[in-house]
N, C-alpha and C positions, 0 to 999 in steps of 0.2 A: 771365611763363606761366600765373600765376594767372588774369589777366584774359582769356587766350583760353579757359580751361577754363570761367569763368564764361559767357563768350558762346555757346560752344558747349552748356552746359546750358540756357541761356534758350531757345536756336534748338530744342533737343531737345523741350523742355516746350511751346513755341509749335507746333511741328509736332504734337505727339501731341494738345494741347488741341484745333487745327482739326481733326484727323481725328475726334475724338469729337464735336465741333459738328456737322459734316459728317452724320457717321453718325447722330447723334440727329435731325437735320432730314429726312434720307432716311426714317427709320423712321416719323415723324411725318405726311410726306407721304403714304407707302404705307399707313397706318392709316388714311386720309381718303379713299384712293382706292375710288371704288365706293360710297361711302356717298351714299344720295339723301335729300333733305329729306323728313320724313314729313308727308304733307298729311293734312288732318282733313277728310273730306267733308261732315260736317253743318256745317262752316264757311260751305259754299258754298248752304246749303239756301235763302236768301232771295235767292240770286243767279240772274241768267240763265245756268244751266249744264245740261249734260246728260251722262249718263253712258252710254257705248256699250261693246258687247259683240258682238265679232266672231268666228265662227266660221268657218275655212275649211278645207275637205276637204282630203286626201291631193294629193300631185302625181299628176296623171293627164293623160289626153288634154283638150285644149281643151274637147271636148264634154262631158266628164264632169266637169269641174270645177266645186265648188259653194261657195258662200260666202253666210252669212246674218248680219244685223247687227238687234240689238235696241237702240234708242236711247231713253232717256226722260229727259223733261225735266218741270218742274213743269207743263206745260200740254199736252205731248203724249205719247204712247208710239208708237214706230214699229216696225214689222216689215218686213224687206226681205230677199229671197232672190233669188241670182242664180246664172246658169249661166255657165260658159266663164270665160276669164281674162280677158276684156274685160268681164265685168260685164252679162251682158244680163240685164234684169230679168224675174225668173219670178213672183214676188208680191210685194204690197206692201199694208200695211193700216197705217192710222194711228186712233188712239183718243184720245180726250180723257183728261186727268190733271188733278189738283188739287194744291195747296201741300201740304196733309196727307198725302196718299199719298205724294207725293215725298219729304216728309221722312223719314216712316217707312221708304221703301226706303233713302234714304240712311244711315240710321241702322243698317239690317241689313247694306247693303253695307259699311259703316264697320268693324262688328264683324266681318264676315268676311274682312278684309283686302283689299279692293278696291285700295287704293293702297299696300299694303305690298310693298316691292321688296327683291330678295335683296342683300346687302352683296356686293359685289365681283364681280359679274356683269357682262359687258361686250358680251355678244351682243345690241346694240340691234336687230338685223334677224332675225325669226325664220325668215326663209326659208331652206329646206334642212334644218333641223333637223325631226326626226320626220316624213321625206317619205311615209311609209305610213300616217299617221296624221292627226289634226286638230288645228290651232293655233288658240288663244285670244288674242285680244287685248281688254286691257281700259283704257278711255280715260275722261277727265274732260275734257270740251270746255267752253269758254267763248268767246263772240264769235268762234266759228270757229276757236280756237286751242286746241291740243291741251295741256292742262296737265299731264296724267299720262298716260303710254302704257307698259304692262307687257304681256308676253307669256307663255303658258305653252303647253304640248302634251299630248295624251294619250299622248306616249311618256315625259313627266315627264324631258325632258334636262335636265342641270345647267347648260346654259348659259342656261336661262329667267331672266327677270328678275322674274317675279311670284312673290310668297312668299304669298298669300293661300289662302283656300279655293276651288279652282275649283269643287267639286261644289256649295256652299252659294250663292255668287255665281250661277252659271248656274242655278240653280233658282229663285232670287229675281228674276232679271232675264226667265226664261221665263214665270215666273207673272205677269207685268207683262201678257202678252199672252193674253187669255183663250182663243182659239182657237189657241193655239200648236200642240199637237198637230196639228191639221189642217195648218196653213198650213206647218209645218216638213216633210210629206211630199213627198218628191221627185215631180213631175208627169212 
């Protein structure tokens, strides 16, 4: 009879120990969910990369829809503005850039949180969030591959993945285009 009690106690201890181990694994797995590897922009200063900022207007009729893109690399700065959901080009302008100006921009963007992602956000697709406001996408691109893509919007919805300073980053990138105020006015 003593051996049955001992076997029963061993089984109970094993079941409780297994449950505790499984719970610890689940908690550890959940704590890592949504964490994004932090990328340091300035590490890319000497590489062939670009930063891209896209502003997309509210959900509207096709004829009224707008989108603008500012993309900056060490050699060029581009501004493109589109109308309609099929991205009909309305305005496009390219300016030369240089390594020193690009490095300074990357440092400013880094300090303003260009690659800072919110932990635990899962809404990778910004469509439909903030339907009456603007949506912003921040991207780091290398060899036509998107390394970082984060988004926010003017409604400040909690599902957004971007955790940096919208206002600072937008200002820094808009200032890369000398005649941004003129170009960004709808025609």
